[in-house]
N, C-alpha and C positions, 0 to 999 in steps of 0.2 A: 215245166215243160224241158223234155231232154234236149231239145235243140239248141236252148239257151246256154249250154257248155260249150258248143262248138264257136269257134271263131271263123270268120270269112278270112280266105286269103288269097292271094294273087294267083292267077293261073300257072305261073312258072314254079311254083311250089309244089314238089313231088313227094310221094309216100315216103316216110321215114325220116323226111327232113326234120330238125329241131329248131325250136325258137329260143334263141340266146340274145339278151338283151334288145328284145324288139324287132330283131332280124332273123328272117329265115334261112337255114344254110343246110347244105347236104351233110350228112354225117360223114365223118373223118372215114378213109378208104380202111378197110381192115388190112391189119398189119399182116404183111407177107411172112410165110414160114416155109422152112424146107426141112421137115422131119427127116432124120437118117437113121436107120437101125444100125446096130454093132455089127450086123453082118454085111449090110451094104457099104459101112466103113471098111472093115477087114478087108473086102474084095480089092480096095484101091491101094492097100499096102504092097510093098516089096517083099519079096522072099525073106529077107535078113529082118525087114521092119516086122512081118509076121511073126518070126522066131522070137523076137523081144516081146512083142504084144501078147503071144500066147503063153508065154514064160515069164512074166513079171518076178516072180520069187529069185529067178537065175540072174537078175539084173542089178545093178548098182544101186544104192538105196534112192539115189532122186529119180532114176527111170522107174523103179518098182513102185514109188509112192505115186508118182504121175500117171503111169498106166492104170495103177488100181484105181485111183480116183476118177480117170475117165470111164473106165470099166463099171464103177459103181454108179455112174451117173447114167450110163445107158441102162442099167440094170433097174435102177429107180423109175425112171419113165418109159422105158422101152424104146424111146428114140431121144435124140438130141436134135436140137434145132440149129440147122448150120447158118443160118442168117442171125443169129443171136451173137452178140459181141463175146458173151460168157463162153460160148461155144468155141469161137475162134481162137480164145485166149487159150482154152484148153487144148486145142490141135497145136497151137503155136508153141505150148509148153513141152508137148511131145518132140517136137524137132529140137529145143533148146536143150532139152537134157539128153538128147542123141538117139531117142527112140527112132525118130523120123531122119531122114538125110537132109542135107541142105537144101532148101527151097521146095521140099516135099509137102510141108505143111498148107502152104499157098496152092500148091499143085491139087491137092487132095481137095481142099475146100472149093477151089474152083470147078472142079468136076463134078462136086457134089451139089453145087448150087446152079449148075447150068440149067 
C-alpha cells in the first residue's frame, strides 16, 4: 500500500517542515540577499570616486588591484550580494586604499542595502 509510507503528524505541522531527530520543525528562513549591479554601485560614487573607478590603470598599484578585483567580481556574477561579508570586505577595501573617501564604504553599503 502506498499509504504505508506516510506518517501521521500533528495538526500544527505545515507543508515543507522537516523531521530531525524525531522533531518536526519549520525549515530555516531563506538567506536574505541584496544583489547589486556594477551600474547600481557606480551611481553611488562621488565624482572623484568615479574617476578612480573608471580609470583603474591610472591609479596607484593598490588602488588599481582593488578596483580591478571588485570589477572582475561584478563581471563574473553580474551582481554582488551586498549582504555577504565578502562583499562588505571588498567595498571596505576600496576605502582603505583610497578609492572611496573616509566613511564612504559604510555609507554606500547602507544605501544599497536599505
